[in-house]
N, C-alpha and C positions, 0 to 999 in steps of 0.2 A: 318847932315854929310857930308863932302866934299870927302870920297873915299868910297869907298865900306866894307863890313865888314867883318871882321875875311880873312882879306887878299884877298879878290878875285880880279880878274883882274877888270880894268873897260870892256872890251869887253868881252864877252863869247859866246860859242856856242853850244846851249844845243840839243842833239842829240838822236834819240832810238824810239822803235817802235811805234806807233802809238795810244798810250794808253791811259787808264785815269793815271798811273800815270806818263808819258811824261806830259799831261796836267797838275798836278799837280805840275812837275819841272819848268815849266814858270811859272805858276802862283806864286809859291813863290819867284821867281825872281821880278817878276812885284811887289811882295808886298813890296821886300825889296827896292826897287828904281829904277830896271833896265826900261829900256823900249825897246819895241821891234824896232830890227833893221830891215827895210823893211820884207817881207812877208817871210813865211817858204821856204824851198826847199823838196819836197817829191821824193820819189824812191820806188819803188818795188824789195825786193829783192830774190823774189820767191816764198815767204812764208808766207811774211807781209810787211804791209805798215809801211817804218821808215822817219821821219821826222828830218829835220834839223831847228833848229830857233837862230839868233842871237841877240842876247841883248845887250843892251850899257848901261851905269851908267850915268843914269841923275836924278836925287833925285829933287823934286820938292821944291823950294823955298818956306821958313815958318818956 
């Protein structure tokens, strides 16, 4: 597959609280063929840790 499935963009930024649901979203993107782009950005909103992780479409050849 040369383009992301379901009309998803080539570049995405996933954001959310640093919890299991966020980790599952990143893991799902990786399983689809996205790759991490640089490291995550992390901040604290006064109550919880918020994470942003960029991913780019880069499926492996095969």
